[in-house]
A tleap script that builds the chain and sets N, CA, C and O, in Angstrom:
source leaprc.protein.ff14SB
mol = sequence {
  NMET PHE SER SER SER SER ARG ALA LEU CYS
  CYS PRO PRO GLY GLU GLN LEU ILE VAL ARG
  GLU THR ARG PHE ASN LEU ASP GLU ALA VAL
  ARG LYS SER VAL ALA ASP CYS ARG MET MET
  ARG LEU ARG GLU SER THR ALA ALA LEU ARG
  GLN CLEU
}
set mol.1.N position { 0.849 -1.214 0.000 }
set mol.1.CA position { 0.000 0.000 0.000 }
set mol.1.C position { 0.878 1.255 0.000 }
set mol.1.O position { 1.998 1.253 0.511 }
set mol.2.N position { 0.342 2.311 -0.580 }
set mol.2.CA position { 1.044 3.584 -0.583 }
set mol.2.C position { 0.835 4.267 0.758 }
set mol.2.O position { -0.198 4.084 1.403 }
set mol.3.N position { 1.820 5.057 1.174 }
set mol.3.CA position { 1.571 5.918 2.324 }
set mol.3.C position { 0.742 7.095 1.839 }
set mol.3.O position { 0.884 7.513 0.690 }
set mol.4.N position { -0.112 7.632 2.680 }
set mol.4.CA position { -1.053 8.663 2.236 }
set mol.4.C position { -0.339 9.922 1.744 }
set mol.4.O position { -0.848 10.612 0.861 }
set mol.5.N position { 0.836 10.230 2.307 }
set mol.5.CA position { 1.552 11.441 1.898 }
set mol.5.C position { 2.069 11.332 0.466 }
set mol.5.O position { 1.911 12.271 -0.315 }
set mol.6.N position { 2.683 10.204 0.107 }
set mol.6.CA position { 3.192 10.037 -1.256 }
set mol.6.C position { 2.038 9.919 -2.249 }
set mol.6.O position { 2.150 10.362 -3.393 }
set mol.7.N position { 0.949 9.331 -1.817 }
set mol.7.CA position { -0.244 9.193 -2.661 }
set mol.7.C position { -0.826 10.571 -2.955 }
set mol.7.O position { -1.266 10.839 -4.073 }
set mol.8.N position { -0.828 11.437 -1.955 }
set mol.8.CA position { -1.396 12.777 -2.117 }
set mol.8.C position { -0.608 13.597 -3.133 }
set mol.8.O position { -1.187 14.409 -3.854 }
set mol.9.N position { 0.707 13.394 -3.197 }
set mol.9.CA position { 1.548 14.162 -4.116 }
set mol.9.C position { 1.277 13.804 -5.574 }
set mol.9.O position { 1.283 14.690 -6.429 }
set mol.10.N position { 1.041 12.536 -5.876 }
set mol.10.CA position { 0.938 12.106 -7.269 }
set mol.10.C position { -0.499 12.074 -7.783 }
set mol.10.O position { -0.722 11.789 -8.960 }
set mol.11.N position { -1.470 12.357 -6.932 }
set mol.11.CA position { -2.866 12.268 -7.360 }
set mol.11.C position { -3.534 13.632 -7.352 }
set mol.11.O position { -3.313 14.418 -6.430 }
set mol.12.N position { -4.350 13.933 -8.364 }
set mol.12.CA position { -5.194 15.117 -8.300 }
set mol.12.C position { -6.256 14.944 -7.209 }
set mol.12.O position { -6.591 13.814 -6.854 }
set mol.13.N position { -6.789 16.049 -6.670 }
set mol.13.CA position { -7.747 15.984 -5.564 }
set mol.13.C position { -8.929 15.053 -5.836 }
set mol.13.O position { -9.364 14.324 -4.944 }
set mol.14.N position { -9.448 15.076 -7.063 }
set mol.14.CA position { -10.576 14.208 -7.402 }
set mol.14.C position { -10.236 12.743 -7.218 }
set mol.14.O position { -11.020 11.965 -6.675 }
set mol.15.N position { -9.040 12.383 -7.686 }
set mol.15.CA position { -8.613 10.989 -7.571 }
set mol.15.C position { -8.370 10.621 -6.114 }
set mol.15.O position { -8.675 9.504 -5.696 }
set mol.16.N position { -7.823 11.552 -5.338 }
set mol.16.CA position { -7.629 11.314 -3.900 }
set mol.16.C position { -8.956 10.958 -3.251 }
set mol.16.O position { -9.035 10.044 -2.431 }
set mol.17.N position { -10.000 11.693 -3.630 }
set mol.17.CA position { -11.322 11.459 -3.064 }
set mol.17.C position { -11.799 10.058 -3.416 }
set mol.17.O position { -12.329 9.340 -2.567 }
set mol.18.N position { -11.605 9.670 -4.687 }
set mol.18.CA position { -12.005 8.331 -5.134 }
set mol.18.C position { -11.252 7.262 -4.350 }
set mol.18.O position { -11.833 6.269 -3.912 }
set mol.19.N position { -9.955 7.481 -4.180 }
set mol.19.CA position { -9.134 6.523 -3.425 }
set mol.19.C position { -9.655 6.399 -1.997 }
set mol.19.O position { -9.767 5.299 -1.456 }
set mol.20.N position { -9.970 7.539 -1.401 }
set mol.20.CA position { -10.464 7.535 -0.028 }
set mol.20.C position { -11.806 6.808 0.050 }
set mol.20.O position { -12.031 6.010 0.960 }
set mol.21.N position { -12.701 7.085 -0.909 }
set mol.21.CA position { -14.007 6.419 -0.965 }
set mol.21.C position { -13.826 4.912 -1.085 }
set mol.21.O position { -14.463 4.136 -0.372 }
set mol.22.N position { -12.941 4.510 -2.006 }
set mol.22.CA position { -12.707 3.084 -2.239 }
set mol.22.C position { -12.191 2.415 -0.978 }
set mol.22.O position { -12.641 1.329 -0.610 }
set mol.23.N position { -11.248 3.067 -0.321 }
set mol.23.CA position { -10.687 2.512 0.910 }
set mol.23.C position { -11.779 2.377 1.967 }
set mol.23.O position { -11.831 1.380 2.686 }
set mol.24.N position { -12.657 3.386 2.061 }
set mol.24.CA position { -13.760 3.350 3.024 }
set mol.24.C position { -14.694 2.189 2.704 }
set mol.24.O position { -15.105 1.447 3.596 }
set mol.25.N position { -15.029 2.038 1.413 }
set mol.25.CA position { -15.910 0.944 1.000 }
set mol.25.C position { -15.292 -0.413 1.306 }
set mol.25.O position { -15.991 -1.333 1.731 }
set mol.26.N position { -13.992 -0.540 1.093 }
set mol.26.CA position { -13.288 -1.782 1.414 }
set mol.26.C position { -13.364 -2.058 2.913 }
set mol.26.O position { -13.633 -3.184 3.332 }
set mol.27.N position { -13.125 -1.022 3.716 }
set mol.27.CA position { -13.211 -1.171 5.171 }
set mol.27.C position { -14.596 -1.649 5.579 }
set mol.27.O position { -14.735 -2.542 6.414 }
set mol.28.N position { -15.627 -1.042 4.978 }
set mol.28.CA position { -17.008 -1.424 5.276 }
set mol.28.C position { -17.246 -2.890 4.929 }
set mol.28.O position { -17.833 -3.640 5.709 }
set mol.29.N position { -16.778 -3.284 3.741 }
set mol.29.CA position { -16.963 -4.669 3.288 }
set mol.29.C position { -16.266 -5.644 4.232 }
set mol.29.O position { -16.818 -6.686 4.583 }
set mol.30.N position { -15.049 -5.293 4.637 }
set mol.30.CA position { -14.291 -6.146 5.559 }
set mol.30.C position { -15.015 -6.250 6.893 }
set mol.30.O position { -15.151 -7.335 7.458 }
set mol.31.N position { -15.477 -5.107 7.387 }
set mol.31.CA position { -16.181 -5.087 8.669 }
set mol.31.C position { -17.426 -5.971 8.603 }
set mol.31.O position { -17.725 -6.722 9.531 }
set mol.32.N position { -18.150 -5.862 7.476 }
set mol.32.CA position { -19.372 -6.644 7.304 }
set mol.32.C position { -19.061 -8.134 7.274 }
set mol.32.O position { -19.748 -8.925 7.919 }
set mol.33.N position { -18.021 -8.524 6.523 }
set mol.33.CA position { -17.690 -9.946 6.414 }
set mol.33.C position { -17.192 -10.492 7.752 }
set mol.33.O position { -17.469 -11.640 8.099 }
set mol.34.N position { -16.458 -9.667 8.500 }
set mol.34.CA position { -16.000 -10.078 9.830 }
set mol.34.C position { -17.196 -10.287 10.751 }
set mol.34.O position { -17.238 -11.256 11.509 }
set mol.35.N position { -18.164 -9.381 10.686 }
set mol.35.CA position { -19.372 -9.507 11.498 }
set mol.35.C position { -20.139 -10.771 11.120 }
set mol.35.O position { -20.618 -11.497 11.991 }
set mol.36.N position { -20.256 -11.035 9.799 }
set mol.36.CA position { -20.928 -12.247 9.331 }
set mol.36.C position { -20.221 -13.487 9.862 }
set mol.36.O position { -20.859 -14.438 10.314 }
set mol.37.N position { -18.903 -13.462 9.799 }
set mol.37.CA position { -18.096 -14.590 10.259 }
set mol.37.C position { -18.330 -14.826 11.750 }
set mol.37.O position { -18.482 -15.967 12.186 }
set mol.38.N position { -18.358 -13.750 12.524 }
set mol.38.CA position { -18.598 -13.867 13.969 }
set mol.38.C position { -19.975 -14.448 14.246 }
set mol.38.O position { -20.138 -15.286 15.133 }
set mol.39.N position { -20.972 -13.995 13.475 }
set mol.39.CA position { -22.329 -14.514 13.650 }
set mol.39.C position { -22.374 -16.011 13.345 }
set mol.39.O position { -23.010 -16.781 14.065 }
set mol.40.N position { -21.694 -16.414 12.272 }
set mol.40.CA position { -21.648 -17.832 11.904 }
set mol.40.C position { -21.014 -18.642 13.029 }
set mol.40.O position { -21.538 -19.684 13.421 }
set mol.41.N position { -19.891 -18.163 13.545 }
set mol.41.CA position { -19.191 -18.859 14.630 }
set mol.41.C position { -20.083 -18.959 15.866 }
set mol.41.O position { -20.131 -19.989 16.538 }
set mol.42.N position { -20.788 -17.862 16.147 }
set mol.42.CA position { -21.675 -17.828 17.301 }
set mol.42.C position { -22.777 -18.868 17.146 }
set mol.42.O position { -23.089 -19.604 18.082 }
set mol.43.N position { -23.367 -18.919 15.940 }
set mol.43.CA position { -24.419 -19.906 15.674 }
set mol.43.C position { -23.882 -21.319 15.808 }
set mol.43.O position { -24.528 -22.190 16.390 }
set mol.44.N position { -22.681 -21.539 15.259 }
set mol.44.CA position { -22.076 -22.871 15.333 }
set mol.44.C position { -21.826 -23.277 16.783 }
set mol.44.O position { -22.099 -24.412 17.173 }
set mol.45.N position { -21.308 -22.348 17.573 }
set mol.45.CA position { -20.988 -22.676 18.965 }
set mol.45.C position { -22.257 -22.911 19.782 }
set mol.45.O position { -22.278 -23.791 20.643 }
set mol.46.N position { -23.321 -22.134 19.525 }
set mol.46.CA position { -24.576 -22.356 20.254 }
set mol.46.C position { -25.197 -23.681 19.843 }
set mol.46.O position { -25.762 -24.386 20.680 }
set mol.47.N position { -25.099 -24.030 18.557 }
set mol.47.CA position { -25.597 -25.325 18.080 }
set mol.47.C position { -24.819 -26.462 18.740 }
set mol.47.O position { -25.401 -27.466 19.150 }
set mol.48.N position { -23.502 -26.296 18.837 }
set mol.48.CA position { -22.651 -27.307 19.471 }
set mol.48.C position { -23.001 -27.451 20.951 }
set mol.48.O position { -23.032 -28.563 21.478 }
set mol.49.N position { -23.261 -26.338 21.612 }
set mol.49.CA position { -23.631 -26.376 23.027 }
set mol.49.C position { -24.960 -27.091 23.223 }
set mol.49.O position { -25.134 -27.830 24.192 }
set mol.50.N position { -25.898 -26.872 22.305 }
set mol.50.CA position { -27.200 -27.543 22.402 }
set mol.50.C position { -27.052 -29.054 22.254 }
set mol.50.O position { -27.790 -29.820 22.874 }
set mol.51.N position { -26.092 -29.480 21.427 }
set mol.51.CA position { -25.909 -30.915 21.184 }
set mol.51.C position { -25.312 -31.625 22.401 }
set mol.51.O position { -25.494 -32.832 22.559 }
set mol.52.N position { -24.610 -30.898 23.251 }
set mol.52.CA position { -23.967 -31.514 24.417 }
set mol.52.C position { -24.981 -32.082 25.395 }
set mol.52.O position { -24.601 -32.633 26.427 }
savepdb mol mol.pdb
quit
């Protein structure tokens, strides 16, 4: 990944905004998938506990 300072020098402001938006969207997607994964694990563990 680029450091934000070097990225800012080589990009016009519009492109910087797009990069920032994309990074935000990626963060959101990652957060969502992590939450989904946690929910799946939680369901699996509760199902396993019920079987005991």
